[in-house]
N, C-alpha and C positions, 0 to 999 in steps of 0.2 A: 210347082210341086216337083219333087225329085223322082226319077225312075232309077231303080236299083236292080242289079243282077248279081248273082253269085259268080265268082271268078272260078272257073273250071279247074285251074291249077291248084287253088287252095280254098277249100270250102269255108274257112274261117274268115276269109276276107270278102268284103263287099266293095264293088267298084261302081263309080258314078258314071252313068250314061249321059244324063242331062242334068245340069244344075243351073237354076235360074233364081237363086237366093242371094241375099246380101251377104257380104263377108262376115259381118258381126253375128249373124245368125247361123253360120255354117256348122259349128260343133254341135249346137242343139239339134239341128235338123238331122245330122249324121246319126247322132246317138238315138233320137227318137225313131227314126226310119229303121235303124238296126234293131231296136227292140220291138218294133211293130212286126218286121219281117220274121223274127224269131219267136213271136208271141211270148216274150220273156217276162217272168215275174219280177217285180220291182217293189222296193219301199220308197215311198214318197214322203219326205218330211216338209211339212208346211212351216210358214214363218211363225206360226203360233206354237210350234214344237210338236204338233200332232203328227202321228205316223200312219200313213195309209198304205196298205199292201194290196197287190193284185197283179193282174196281167194287163199290160197296155194294149188296148184294142183299137184305139183312134187317137189322132192328135190333129189339131189345126193351128192357126196363128195364135189363138188366145187360150185354148183349153187342151186337156188331155182326158181321154176316157180310160177308166180302169175297170176291170171286172174281177170280183172275188166271189167264191162260194159263200162266204159269210155275209157280205154286204151287197152283192148284186153289182150292177153297173153304176158307177159314179163319175161325175164330171168335176175336174179340178181346174180352176183358172191358173193359168201359168204365173200370173203375178203374185199368187200366194204361195208358190213353191220356193223352198230354200234349197232342197237337195234331192236328187234321184239316185238311188243306189240299186244295183243288181242284187236280188236275194241270192246269197252264196249257196244255200241249199237246193235252189231250184234253177240252176243254170242249165239253159238248153243249148246243147252242142249240135249245131246242124252244119 
């Protein structure tokens, strides 16, 4: 698992303290960890075309947990995800 901390010079950057992941998963882990740290609202499009919206509250090797006021907590398996997009109207700037 990765350990992240905010860079004191620029709060928009996140730096890696420890990284024990494989190279092919690197971008995925950075993106998800950043969304988790910021409790960012996202739209997740599944391979079926269905759109799911909510805040990412957890993730592991095979699944992502999102929470939304409308649908509560939902678990989505990563193998069924086509795209994850940040909700433009709900960008958290920390």
